[in-house]
N, C-alpha and C positions, 0 to 999 in steps of 0.2 A: 402658770396660773393654777390655782388650786382646783381640784375636781372633786365631784361628789364620790363618796365611797359607800358602797352598800355592804352591810354586814348581815350575817344570819341572826335571827332573834337570840340564839344561845350566846353568840359573841357579844351582842349588845348588852345582855344581862351582866356581863363581866365588866363592860367598859363604862356604863353610866347607870345611875340609880333609876332613872325613868324607864329605861329599857329592861333592867333587871326586875323591877317591881311589876311592870305590866306583863312581862313574860311569865313571871311566877303566878300572877292572878288570872291571866287570860289564856295561857298556854298557846295552842296553835292559832288562836284568834289574833295574835300579834303576827302580822303577815310580813312585815319588812321594816328594816331600820336603815336610815340614811343619815350621813353627816356631811355637812358642807361648811367649811371654815368655822367649825365649832358649833354650828346650829344643828340641832337634832330634829329629825323628822321620823315619826313613827306611824306606820300604816296598820290599821286594825280592820277586822271584818265589820260589816255593817251592823250585825247584831251585837257587837261589842262596843259600839260607838259611845253610848252614854256611859257605860261602866268605865271605859278607858278615860273619858273626860273627868269622871268623878274621882277616880284614883289620882289623876294628875292634880286635881284641885285640892283634895282632902288629905292625902297622905303627908304626914309631917316632914318626910324627907324630900318631898317634891314641892308642895305648896304653890302650885301654879294657880293662884287665885285671881290674877289680873287678866281679864278677858281683853284681847287686843283686836281680833278680827275673825270673821268667818266668811268664807266665800265659796262659790261654786266654780267648777272647771269643766269645760266640754272638750273631751279628747276624741271627738268624732274623726274616724279614719286614721287615727294615730297608731302606728305599728307598735306591737308589744303591749297593747291595752286590751284586757278582756272585757272591761266595762266602759261604757261611754263616759259617764260622769264621775266626778270626784268632789267631795266636800272637804274643805281644809279649815281647821281651827288653829289660830295662833294664840298662845297664852304666855304669860310671863310670871316668874316667881320673884317678887320683890325681895323676899328674905334670902333667897339663894342666888339671885342675880343671873338667872338662866332663862332662855327662851325655849319653847318647844312648839313644834308643828305637828298636829295630829291630823291624819288623813284617813279617809275611808272611800273605797270604790262604791259607786251607785249605778246599777244597771239602767240602760236606756229604756228597757221594756217595763221597768217598774221603778221610776225615779222617786222613791220614798225613803225617808230616814227619820228616826225619832228626834224630836226637838231637844235642844240643850237649854231652853229657857228656864227649866226647873233648876239648873245648875248655875247658869250665868244669865242674869236678867239682860245683860248687854247684848245677848244673841238675838233678841227680839227683832229689831229692825234689820239685822244682817241676814237672818233667815228669810225675812220677808223679801229682801232684795234678791237673794239667791232663788227664791221661788218665782219672783216677778221676772227676772232676767233669764233664768235657766229652766224654770219649770220643775225644780226639785221640791217635792212636797214634804214638809216637816210635820210629821204626825204628832198631835198633841199641842201644837202651837196655839196660843190663845187668840191670835188675830191674824191669820195668814191671808192678808189682802195685799193688793198691789201697793207699791211704795213709790217707785220712780216713774211708772207709767199709769195711765188712767184706766177706769173700768171699761171703757169702750175699746181698749187696746186688745188685739187678738194675737195670741201666741207669746213667745218668750224671746226677746230680740237679741240676747247674747248667745243663743245657740248658733253653732257654726253653720248650720244649714238654713238659717233665717235670712231672707233676702235683705240686703243692705239698704235698698231704696224703698222698702215698704213703709207706708205711713198710715196712721189711723187718727181720724179727727175726733176730738172730744166735743160732743154735741151739747152736753149739759153737765155742769159741775154738781158735785154732791151737795145736797141741802143740809144733811146732818152727817157729821163725823162721829159724834157720840151717840150712844143709844139712849133715847129718851123713853123712860118708862111710861106705859100706857096710863092715861089719866093724870100724869104728873103736872104739877103747876110750876115746876122748875123753869127757870129762864135759860135759854141758849144764847150765848154771847160769842161773837166772832172777833178774833184779834188778827189783824193783818189784811192784805199783804204787808209784809214788813218793809224795813228800809231798803231802798233799791241797791244799796251797796252790797247786800247779801247776794249769794248765788241763787237767783230766782226768787220767786214768791215763797212765803212761808206763812201758812194760815194755821192758827190755833183756835179750836172751838172748845168752849168750856160750858159745862152744865152747872148752873148756879142754883144752889139751895139757899136762898137768902143771900148772905154774904159769904157763904162757904162754897168752894169749888168741889162739887160732888164727883165730877169726872172731867177729863180733858183728853183731846186727841189732836194730833198735828197732821197737817197735809203739806207736802213739800212743794206743791205747785206744778208738778209734772213738767218741769223745765229741763229734765235730763235729755241731752241730745244723743246719748249713746255714742260718744266720739270713738270709744274703743272699737265698736263695731264698724263704723265708717272707715277707721284706719286700716281695716283688713283689705280694702281694695285700693288704698292710696300708696304712693311711693314714700320713701323716707323723707324726701325733700318737701313733699306736700304735707306731711304730718308734723314735722318737727317745729315749724313756727307756732303752732297752736299749743305746744307743750311748754313754751317758754313763759312762765308765769310773770317774770319781770316785765316783758314786753306787753303782756296782757294788762297788767295792773297800770303800767305807764300810759297805755292808750286809754284805759278807763278814766284815769285821773285827769287826762287832757281832754276828756269829752268825746273820745272817738270810739268808746267801747260799745 
């Protein structure tokens, strides 16, 4: 079985363009380079996070313009980790045909990191999710509000020390998702909940200026059960039936979902 190999930043500069260019631009802020089955992972310091992402996106030899994913990781009590949290960006270069994984450690005492929404608009909801579930604050984010949980929810449920059985009741749904200017005569229109075949409810609220949509905001319905968290206390046999999408879809289509 292939295993991950860790190289020094200097060795990485010689072996791949991304490591070489980030090493030249960031110096010792490039902390680590790892490769697993041809997939490159680069770890940079927190203060070099945005600049590293900018170089990966904009340098013509790299061209990682396709944003794929951003997520948080909680390494609580994990040996060999100086910082509790980690933020991971996945990007792809269509022109070069390469993936890259950019990572940065984030301390538990100050879980803050600059937003990437100025570089990748697609990072918006992903950073909201990382804040909602892990409590990592993305400074400069245009709308860092809860995404998968509701406003009456307390804490961040994907943290390793969050009680698996804790529940929070939503007492009242939001009246407005969009910001209505004071004194405005614009009409607010709600669309949804959507078709029940979708995963949970999906509500879209639009601010209408005549026949023009001046603003719009979506609400996912707060249907997320946080199955990943519940799986932490279950056995493999208890978890695996719920990960079989074929059985799930079959039961849904037969009216048993």
